[in-house]
C-alpha positions, 0 to 999 in steps of 0.5 A: 552480404560477407559475414567478415569485416573488410580488410585494410588493403596490404602490399608486400612491402607494407611494414608491419607494426606492433599495436598496444590497445589500451582497454578501459570500461567507457563513459557516456558522450555526454552528461545527459540522460539521452546519452546515459540510456544507451550507455547504462543498457549496453553496460548493464547488458553484459553477462560479465557485469550482472549474473542475473537470469536474463528474463528476470534481469531484462524486465528489471533493467528496462522497466525500471533502471532504465527509467529512473537511473539516467537522469539521476546519473546524468546530474551526477556526471554534470557535476564532474564533467569538464570543458573537454569532456568526460574525466575518464576519457580526457585522462585515458586519452592523455595516457595514450597519447604519452605512452605512444611518444615514449614507446616511439623513443624506445621503439621509433616507427614499430608501435601504434597505440589506440584506445578502446572502450568496452562500452561506448566510443571509441569502441574496441571494434574502432581500436582494433580497425584503427591498428590493423589499418596501420599494418599492426599484425601483432596486438598487445591488449593492455587492460587498464585495470590493475586488478583482474576481475572477470566484470572488468578485465575479462569483460574487455577481452570478451569484446575483443573476441567478439570482433575477432570473431568476424576478423578475416586476417586475425592478428597475433594477440597477447593480453596483460591480465594483471599488474597488481603487484607490479613494482613500477605500478606500486611505485607510481602509486606510492610516489603519487601519495608522497607527492600529494602528503609533502604538499598537504601534510599526512593524515591520521589513516589512508583509506584504500577503497577498490571498486567491489563486486559481489561476494559470490564472484570470489567464491566461484574463483575470481582472484580480484579480492586477493589481488586488492588486498595484496595491492594494498599490502604492497603500497603500504610497505612502500609508504612504511604504513603500519596496519593501524595507519590504513584500511582497505575497503570497497565501494559502489555496492549495487543491490541487496546481495552481499559483496566484498567486504569491508564496505567503504560507507561502513568504514567512513561511518566508523573512522568518522564517529572515532572523530579522526581529525583527517583521513586520505581516501585513494583508489588504487584500482582506477588508473583514470578518475572518473564519476566513481572516484570523483563524485562517489569518493570525493563528494559523497564520501566526504559528506558521510565521513564529516556528517558523523563527526569526522574532520578533514577528508582528502581524496587523493587523485588517480594516476591520471597522466602522472609521469611515473605511471606512464613510465610504468606503462612503458615498462609493463609494455616492453615486458610484454612486448619480448619476443615480438620486437627487439626490446632492450630492458626497461631503464630503471626497472626495480629489481 
């Protein structure tokens, strides 16, 4: 048995392409406990996600969390599941299709785009195999995480390196580390929020909530916290908000250790007790709506805010398949492909 994965057949005449691998977290295949269990096991066994000594964590995971959590998580997934499946998967597939169409206009016949998930399917390996089968000898990895974090972006890159370790003909690889301050990304967020406000009016306060990570990640050198703050600052400036018109918070705390603060739950409790007439919550770090945004933020957050006296609560959807976001993805991609293929300067790029 060979150690290396099989390679697609090639001929000297085979034209090479550039592949773009869109990397995202992943999602279970169905909103059921049986589908959640292997997905959670793969996710929570990643050392990038949980940095607890293995002999302790394996016992906690297999004898407590994987016994209790799949059923509870399945109920939450069922509350946001669509007729087409998981929202994250639906939107990620739309992003893949729309980006591929835009690149075909700019670079006809030169690019292929695939979606790969760090956990679950379609896997990173499946995406890489598909790109290689399409004769891609250069691959740009585009993590769908605007802010770099070891537990998200680096985890996706780890999955790629694991596949390449068993690849005989390794393609040239470029990776996008982050784009938290990219003008087109900020512009896409601002456009999304302005369009929402044009339809629904403007709130007393905008809360920008980012996924949380343990505080020790920051202390050990992870740039995620500062990139979130910079995204928030740039977005507020683009929206012409003063410092008292917005808040930055962090959601999804897990376990007893200290995580990045301020916690979203604490922020919502405080704002609710101030009897604000309305707040809007947006999650700039999410390219696609998912369980975390649609259930934890849109549902649980609303209940928390209103249970202590708050007024109207609006969740502003993620970028999903918005045209401004797809265009931002195109611009970022073309910038990163310079030197690999002949590209023209992205149209309408902010200066």
